[in-house]
C-alpha positions as CSV (number, residue, x, y, z in Angstrom):
1,M,-6.1,-7.3,-2.0
2,G,-5.8,-3.9,-0.5
3,I,-7.5,-5.0,2.7
4,A,-5.1,-8.0,3.0
5,F,-2.0,-5.9,2.9
6,A,-3.2,-2.8,4.7
7,L,-0.4,-1.0,6.4
8,E,-2.3,-0.1,9.6
9,R,-1.9,-0.6,13.3
10,P,-2.0,-4.5,13.3
11,L,1.1,-4.6,11.1
12,W,3.2,-2.4,13.3
13,L,2.0,-4.1,16.5
14,T,2.7,-7.6,15.1
15,L,6.2,-6.5,13.8
16,R,7.1,-4.8,17.1
17,L,6.0,-7.9,19.2
18,L,7.8,-10.3,16.9
19,I,11.0,-8.4,17.5
20,V,10.5,-7.4,21.2
21,N,8.4,-10.2,22.7
22,P,7.5,-13.0,20.3
23,G,6.3,-15.3,23.1
24,M,3.5,-12.9,24.1
25,L,2.4,-12.6,20.5
26,F,2.3,-16.4,20.1
27,K,0.4,-16.9,23.4
28,E,-2.2,-14.2,22.6
29,Y,-2.7,-15.5,19.1
30,I,-3.2,-19.1,20.3
31,A,-5.6,-17.8,23.0
32,G,-7.8,-16.4,20.3
33,K,-6.8,-12.7,20.4
34,R,-6.3,-12.6,16.7
35,K,-8.2,-9.5,15.7
36,K,-5.6,-7.0,16.8
37,Y,-2.7,-8.8,15.0
38,Y,-1.8,-9.0,11.3
39,K,-2.7,-12.1,9.4
40,P,0.3,-14.5,9.4
41,V,0.2,-15.4,5.7
42,A,-0.3,-11.8,4.5
43,F,2.5,-10.8,6.9
44,F,4.9,-13.4,5.5
45,I,4.1,-12.3,1.9
46,L,4.6,-8.6,2.8
47,V,7.9,-9.1,4.6
48,T,9.2,-11.3,1.8
49,A,8.3,-8.5,-0.7
50,V,10.0,-5.9,1.4
51,Y,13.1,-8.1,1.6
52,L,13.2,-8.7,-2.1
53,I,12.7,-5.0,-2.9
54,L,15.5,-4.0,-0.5
55,R,17.8,-6.6,-1.9
56,A,17.2,-5.4,-5.4
57,W,17.5,-1.7,-4.4
58,I,21.0,-2.2,-2.9
59,H,22.0,-4.5,-5.9
60,F,23.0,-7.4,-3.8
61,D,24.2,-10.5,-5.7
62,S,25.7,-13.2,-3.5
63,L,27.7,-14.6,-6.5
64,E,29.6,-11.4,-7.3
65,G,32.0,-9.3,-5.2
66,V,30.5,-6.2,-3.5
67,F,32.0,-3.2,-1.8
68,V,32.7,-3.5,2.0
69,I,30.0,-1.0,2.9
70,R,27.4,-2.7,0.8
71,Y,28.4,-6.1,2.2
72,V,28.1,-4.9,5.8
73,L,24.7,-3.3,5.0
74,V,23.4,-6.4,3.2
75,S,24.7,-8.7,6.0
76,F,23.0,-6.5,8.6
77,L,19.7,-6.4,6.7
78,S,19.9,-10.1,6.0
79,L,20.4,-10.9,9.7
80,I,17.5,-8.8,10.7
81,L,15.2,-10.2,8.0
82,Y,16.2,-13.8,8.5
83,T,15.5,-13.3,12.3
84,I,12.1,-11.9,11.4
85,F,11.5,-14.8,8.9
86,A,12.4,-17.4,11.6
87,L,10.1,-15.8,14.1
88,L,7.4,-15.5,11.5
89,L,7.8,-19.2,10.5
90,L,7.4,-20.1,14.1
91,F,4.3,-17.9,14.3
92,L,2.8,-19.6,11.2
93,I,3.5,-23.1,12.6
94,V,1.9,-22.2,15.9
95,S,-1.1,-20.5,14.3
96,L,-1.8,-23.5,12.1
97,K,-2.1,-25.9,15.0
């Protein structure tokens, strides 16, 4: 379990490339250069856990009114995380082919 979720260089490299240049990440992963990147399923689980922890930490509940500052913060975090999830989903789909 510890090896699957190690917070080492592959995690940061994968995250940076998903944000900055996802096309290069997909092309290299498909070309077989998988060793230097984080495992897609483990990455998805880790990013989901971080999202849920952040959401609980700022006490976000979409069914109840929130203060403007919290709303802006949650909206910004949600936008970033949903973008990462979309890129990650594409990464998973491509890696399974």
